[in-house]
C-alpha positions as CSV (number, residue, x, y, z in Angstrom):
1,X,-29.2,29.0,17.8
2,X,-26.7,29.3,20.5
3,X,-28.0,25.6,21.9
4,X,-27.5,23.9,18.6
5,X,-24.2,25.8,18.2
6,X,-23.4,23.9,21.8
7,X,-24.5,20.9,20.7
8,X,-22.7,20.8,17.4
9,X,-19.6,21.7,18.9
10,X,-20.2,18.9,21.9
11,X,-21.0,16.1,19.6
12,X,-17.7,15.3,18.3
13,X,-16.3,15.3,22.0
14,X,-19.1,12.6,23.2
15,X,-18.1,10.9,19.5
16,X,-14.5,10.6,20.7
17,X,-15.4,9.9,24.0
18,X,-17.5,6.9,23.1
19,X,-15.2,5.6,20.6
20,X,-12.5,5.8,23.8
21,X,-14.9,3.9,25.5
22,X,-15.4,1.0,23.3
23,X,-12.1,0.8,22.2
24,X,-10.8,0.3,25.9
25,X,-13.2,-2.1,26.3
26,X,-12.1,-4.2,23.6
27,X,-8.1,-3.7,24.8
28,X,-9.2,-4.9,28.1
29,X,-11.2,-8.1,27.4
30,X,-8.7,-9.2,24.6
31,X,-6.1,-8.8,27.2
32,X,-7.9,-10.8,29.5
33,X,-8.5,-13.5,27.2
34,X,-5.0,-13.9,25.5
35,X,-3.9,-14.3,29.0
36,X,-1.1,-12.4,28.4
37,X,-2.0,-10.3,31.5
38,X,-0.6,-13.0,33.8
39,X,2.6,-11.7,35.6
40,X,4.1,-15.1,34.5
41,X,3.9,-14.1,30.6
42,X,5.6,-10.9,30.9
43,X,8.4,-12.5,33.5
44,X,8.9,-15.4,31.2
45,X,8.7,-14.0,27.8
46,X,12.0,-12.0,29.4
47,X,13.7,-15.1,29.8
48,X,12.1,-16.9,26.6
49,X,10.1,-19.6,28.6
50,X,6.8,-18.2,27.2
51,X,5.9,-16.5,23.8
52,X,2.3,-15.6,24.5
53,X,3.2,-11.6,25.3
54,X,5.7,-11.7,22.1
55,X,3.2,-13.1,20.1
56,X,0.3,-10.7,20.8
57,X,2.9,-7.8,20.8
58,X,4.1,-8.9,17.1
59,X,0.3,-9.1,15.9
60,X,-0.6,-6.2,16.8
61,X,2.0,-4.0,15.4
62,X,1.1,-6.0,12.2
63,X,-2.0,-5.1,12.4
64,X,-2.0,-1.7,13.6
65,X,0.8,-1.4,11.1
66,X,-1.8,-3.0,7.9
67,X,-4.3,-0.5,9.0
68,X,-2.0,2.2,8.9
69,X,-0.4,1.5,5.7
70,X,-3.9,1.4,4.1
71,X,-5.8,4.2,5.5
72,X,-2.5,6.4,4.5
73,X,-3.0,4.9,0.9
74,X,-6.7,6.3,0.6
75,X,-6.9,10.0,0.0
76,X,-9.9,10.5,2.4
77,X,-8.6,8.9,5.0
78,X,-4.9,9.9,4.6
79,X,-5.0,13.4,6.6
80,X,-6.0,11.8,9.7
81,X,-3.1,9.3,9.1
82,X,-1.0,12.3,8.8
83,X,-2.8,14.2,12.0
84,X,-2.2,11.3,13.9
85,X,1.3,11.0,13.1
86,X,2.1,14.5,14.3
87,X,0.1,14.3,17.1
88,X,2.5,11.7,18.1
89,X,5.9,13.4,16.8
90,X,4.9,16.1,18.9
91,X,4.8,13.5,21.8
92,X,8.6,12.3,21.4
93,X,9.9,15.1,19.8
94,X,11.2,16.9,22.4
95,X,12.6,14.3,23.5
96,X,16.6,13.6,22.9
97,X,17.8,9.8,22.4
98,X,19.0,9.5,26.0
99,X,15.9,10.1,27.4
100,X,14.4,7.0,25.3
101,X,16.8,4.8,25.6
102,X,16.9,5.2,29.2
103,X,13.6,5.5,29.8
104,X,12.3,2.6,28.3
105,X,15.2,0.5,29.7
106,X,13.9,1.5,33.3
107,X,9.7,0.9,31.4
108,X,11.4,-2.9,30.9
109,X,12.8,-3.5,34.1
110,X,9.6,-2.2,36.0
111,X,7.5,-4.4,33.6
112,X,9.5,-7.4,35.2
113,X,9.3,-6.4,38.5
114,X,5.4,-6.0,38.3
115,X,4.4,-9.0,35.9
116,X,2.7,-5.8,33.8
117,X,3.2,-3.1,31.4
118,X,1.1,0.3,31.6
119,X,-1.5,-1.0,29.7
120,X,-1.7,-4.4,30.9
121,X,-2.0,-3.1,34.8
122,X,-5.3,-2.3,33.8
123,X,-6.8,-6.1,32.5
124,X,-5.1,-7.2,35.8
125,X,-6.9,-5.0,38.0
126,X,-10.2,-6.0,36.1
127,X,-9.6,-9.4,36.1
128,X,-8.7,-9.7,40.0
129,X,-4.9,-10.5,39.7
130,X,-2.9,-10.3,43.2
131,X,-2.0,-7.1,43.7
132,X,-2.8,-5.3,40.6
133,X,-4.3,-2.2,42.2
134,X,-1.1,-2.3,44.3
135,X,1.1,-1.8,40.3
136,X,-1.4,0.8,39.1
137,X,-0.8,2.7,43.1
138,X,3.1,2.5,42.2
139,X,2.2,3.5,38.5
140,X,0.5,6.9,39.6
141,X,3.3,7.6,42.5
142,X,5.7,7.2,38.8
143,X,3.7,9.6,37.3
144,X,3.9,12.5,40.2
145,X,7.4,12.0,41.0
146,X,8.3,12.2,37.0
147,X,6.0,14.9,36.8
148,X,8.1,16.6,40.5
149,X,11.5,15.7,38.5
150,X,10.4,17.1,34.8
151,X,12.2,20.5,35.5
152,X,15.5,18.9,36.1
153,X,15.2,15.8,34.1
154,X,14.8,17.8,30.8
155,X,18.1,19.8,31.6
156,X,19.8,16.4,32.0
157,X,18.5,14.4,29.3
158,X,16.3,16.1,26.7
159,X,19.0,18.3,25.9
160,X,21.6,15.8,24.6
161,X,21.1,14.2,21.3
162,X,18.0,16.1,20.0
163,X,16.1,14.2,17.2
164,X,15.1,16.9,14.0
165,X,10.9,16.5,14.4
166,X,11.5,16.3,10.5
167,X,13.7,13.3,10.3
168,X,10.8,11.6,13.1
169,X,9.1,9.4,10.6
170,X,11.4,6.8,8.6
171,X,9.6,7.6,5.2
172,X,10.7,11.2,6.0
173,X,14.3,10.3,6.7
174,X,15.1,7.9,4.0
175,X,12.9,10.0,1.5
176,X,10.6,7.3,-0.1
177,X,6.5,6.3,0.4
178,X,5.5,4.6,3.5
179,X,4.7,1.5,1.3
180,X,8.4,1.0,0.6
181,X,9.0,0.8,4.3
182,X,5.8,-0.7,5.6
183,X,5.3,-3.6,3.5
184,X,8.4,-5.4,4.2
185,X,8.1,-4.6,7.8
186,X,5.0,-5.9,7.7
187,X,5.8,-9.0,5.9
188,X,8.9,-9.6,8.1
189,X,6.6,-9.5,11.3
190,X,3.8,-11.9,10.2
191,X,7.0,-14.7,9.2
192,X,8.2,-14.3,12.9
193,X,5.0,-14.9,14.2
194,X,4.2,-17.6,12.1
195,X,7.1,-19.2,12.6
196,X,7.4,-18.8,16.7
197,X,3.1,-20.4,16.9
198,X,4.6,-23.8,14.5
199,X,7.0,-24.2,16.8
200,X,5.9,-23.1,20.3
201,X,1.4,-23.4,20.0
202,X,0.1,-20.9,22.1
203,X,-2.2,-24.0,23.6
204,X,0.8,-25.5,25.0
205,X,2.2,-22.7,26.8
206,X,-1.3,-21.8,29.1
207,X,-1.1,-22.5,32.5
208,X,-4.5,-24.0,32.4
209,X,-6.2,-25.3,29.1
210,X,-9.3,-24.5,27.5
211,X,-12.2,-26.5,28.4
212,X,-13.5,-27.7,25.0
213,X,-16.9,-27.5,25.6
214,X,-17.0,-23.5,26.3
215,X,-18.1,-21.3,23.8
216,X,-16.0,-18.1,22.4
217,X,-16.8,-15.7,25.2
218,X,-17.0,-18.3,27.9
219,X,-13.6,-19.7,26.7
220,X,-10.5,-19.3,29.6
221,X,-7.9,-18.3,26.9
222,X,-8.0,-17.2,23.2
223,X,-5.3,-17.4,20.3
224,X,-2.7,-14.5,21.5
225,X,-2.1,-13.7,17.7
226,X,-6.3,-13.6,17.4
227,X,-6.8,-11.2,20.5
228,X,-3.3,-9.1,19.0
229,X,-4.5,-8.2,15.8
230,X,-7.8,-7.3,17.2
231,X,-6.3,-4.7,19.6
232,X,-3.8,-3.5,16.2
233,X,-7.0,-3.0,14.6
234,X,-8.0,-0.2,17.3
235,X,-6.1,1.8,15.4
236,X,-8.3,3.0,13.0
237,X,-11.5,4.4,15.2
238,X,-8.7,5.8,17.5
239,X,-7.1,7.6,14.2
240,X,-10.2,8.4,12.5
241,X,-11.9,9.5,15.4
242,X,-9.9,10.3,17.6
243,X,-6.8,11.9,15.7
244,X,-4.5,9.8,18.4
245,X,-3.2,6.3,18.1
246,X,-3.3,3.2,21.3
247,X,-1.3,4.6,24.1
248,X,-2.1,4.3,28.0
249,X,0.9,5.7,30.5
250,X,0.1,9.6,30.2
251,X,-3.3,8.6,32.0
252,X,-0.9,7.9,34.9
253,X,-0.1,11.4,34.8
254,X,-3.6,12.9,34.5
255,X,-4.7,10.7,37.6
256,X,-1.8,12.2,39.3
257,X,-2.6,15.5,38.4
258,X,-6.0,15.9,39.8
259,X,-4.7,17.1,43.3
260,X,-3.2,20.4,41.6
261,X,-6.8,22.5,42.0
262,X,-4.7,25.8,42.6
263,X,-3.2,28.0,40.9
264,X,-0.2,27.6,43.2
265,X,0.0,23.9,42.8
266,X,-0.1,24.0,38.9
267,X,2.7,26.3,38.7
268,X,4.9,24.3,41.3
269,X,4.4,20.7,38.8
270,X,3.8,22.3,35.4
271,X,4.3,19.2,33.0
272,X,1.5,17.3,35.3
273,X,-0.5,20.9,35.3
274,X,-1.1,20.2,31.5
275,X,-2.0,16.9,31.8
276,X,-4.8,17.4,34.1
277,X,-7.4,19.3,31.3
278,X,-8.6,18.7,28.1
279,X,-10.1,15.8,25.8
280,X,-6.2,15.1,24.6
281,X,-5.8,13.7,28.1
282,X,-9.5,12.5,29.7
283,X,-9.7,10.2,26.5
284,X,-7.4,7.9,27.5
285,X,-8.7,8.3,30.9
286,X,-12.0,6.8,29.6
287,X,-10.1,4.3,27.7
288,X,-8.4,3.1,30.5
289,X,-11.4,3.0,32.9
290,X,-13.2,0.9,30.4
291,X,-10.3,-1.1,29.9
292,X,-10.7,-2.5,33.2
293,X,-14.8,-3.3,32.4
294,X,-13.4,-5.0,29.5
295,X,-11.1,-7.1,31.4
296,X,-14.0,-7.4,34.2
297,X,-16.6,-8.7,31.5
298,X,-14.1,-11.3,29.9
299,X,-12.8,-12.7,33.3
300,X,-16.3,-12.9,34.5
301,X,-17.8,-14.6,31.6
302,X,-15.1,-17.2,31.7
303,X,-15.2,-17.4,35.7
304,X,-11.6,-16.8,36.3
305,X,-11.8,-13.5,38.1
306,X,-9.5,-13.2,40.8
307,X,-7.9,-16.5,39.8
308,X,-4.6,-15.1,38.9
309,X,-2.0,-14.6,41.4
310,X,0.7,-11.5,41.3
311,X,3.6,-10.4,42.2
312,X,4.7,-9.2,45.9
313,X,3.3,-5.7,46.8
314,X,7.1,-4.3,47.0
315,X,7.5,-6.0,43.5
316,X,4.2,-4.9,42.3
317,X,4.8,-1.2,43.6
318,X,8.6,-0.7,42.8
319,X,7.7,-2.1,39.3
320,X,4.7,-0.2,38.9
321,X,7.0,3.4,39.6
322,X,9.8,2.5,38.0
323,X,7.2,1.5,34.9
324,X,5.3,4.7,34.9
325,X,8.8,6.6,35.5
326,X,10.4,5.2,32.5
327,X,7.3,5.5,30.3
328,X,7.2,9.6,30.7
329,X,10.6,10.0,30.5
330,X,10.5,7.9,27.4
331,X,7.3,9.8,26.2
332,X,5.8,6.3,25.7
333,X,5.0,2.7,26.9
334,X,4.6,-1.1,25.1
335,X,1.3,0.9,23.5
336,X,2.8,3.9,22.7
337,X,6.4,3.2,21.5
338,X,5.8,-0.3,20.7
339,X,2.2,-1.0,18.9
340,X,1.8,2.7,17.6
341,X,5.4,4.1,17.1
342,X,6.3,1.3,14.8
343,X,2.9,1.1,13.3
344,X,4.0,5.0,11.9
345,X,7.5,3.9,11.3
346,X,8.8,6.2,13.9
347,X,12.5,5.3,13.9
348,X,13.2,6.2,17.8
349,X,10.2,4.0,18.9
350,X,11.8,0.8,17.0
351,X,15.3,1.7,19.5
352,X,12.9,1.9,22.4
353,X,11.8,-1.2,21.8
354,X,14.6,-2.9,22.0
355,X,16.2,-1.0,24.9
356,X,12.8,-2.0,26.7
357,X,13.1,-5.4,26.6
358,X,16.7,-5.1,27.5
359,X,16.0,-4.2,30.2
360,X,13.1,-6.0,31.0
361,X,15.6,-9.1,30.4
362,X,18.3,-7.8,32.2
363,X,16.1,-7.6,35.1
364,X,14.7,-10.9,34.9
365,X,17.9,-12.8,35.0
366,X,18.7,-11.1,38.0
367,X,15.7,-12.0,39.2
368,X,16.4,-15.4,38.4
369,X,19.4,-15.4,39.9
370,X,18.1,-14.6,43.0
371,X,15.7,-16.9,43.2
372,X,12.6,-14.3,42.7
373,X,11.2,-15.1,39.2
374,X,8.8,-17.6,40.0
375,X,7.1,-16.3,43.3
376,X,3.5,-15.4,43.3
377,X,1.1,-14.5,45.7
378,X,-2.9,-14.7,46.4
379,X,-4.5,-12.6,48.8
380,X,-7.5,-14.1,50.7
């Protein structure tokens, strides 16, 4: 009987890890196929020369918002949406507006420097993008640095302009139902994506065109809109099975916390110690590892593995460090604040996305002025 009880308790955990793994593979596969993982896609987006990133980002927000709204409508799935929303709010609820705005601004700067975002680094590693692992290492160092400084940062930032938990959701803030806010938002986002695609077709932005004779899985590139719609759909299994939403930057904290194997070390770095154990932390690690695998599968099928140049090693490391440090200060990244926070109608996430792009645009403008924006490298 005891064995049966343990198995019954273990099964949901196994299911969560399985869902995280499958979602990660799909995420990595789509990121690679959309070519949004190319550093030039991020950097050129920030100077409005390419729109692959924006199309995919908005399509994923659109898709995620649609599915969250539908799940919230049905009585048997609404409790899961509410639980996921509470989980998200609990992560950002102790942050002040100043912390989120400064953190996402640093995140945007880091994204431009390394030509990636916290989730996109995984696709770069899997696809063999030059210096991608250095970006990942910089991200882990950024997480460790934040964990080291977190007590001091909390005193400086988190007590400034606190946001009440009850006002974290736009419907709660305005006293209306979710469809009243979500429906016009979905329509607006969808319209913007359609207009951008009409005037700037995704095929015109590819660095290398597709081979017309290739099959669907062998194609070098998919429409970023299609890939974004698929990624947004991943909110369904994550909400229903894991009780959480898309995100990835906390994974870097879990990895950075692995050396904290003694009680003394854990006491010195309490923030990282909280990220070291438990399904709430490790499902994202499984998700991240699977995303790397998904990108590897995609690049292997299209025979493009290792063919994408990266930024310099110094920009890769410094960008990764700033990116993850900023994401942890803001309690969310492009996936967290952008895809999940906006889909859940959390107002501070909308502000964070604006700040993130502001930081990215500022950094891209500076790099362009210095003649550094278009320098990419192969390592042989």
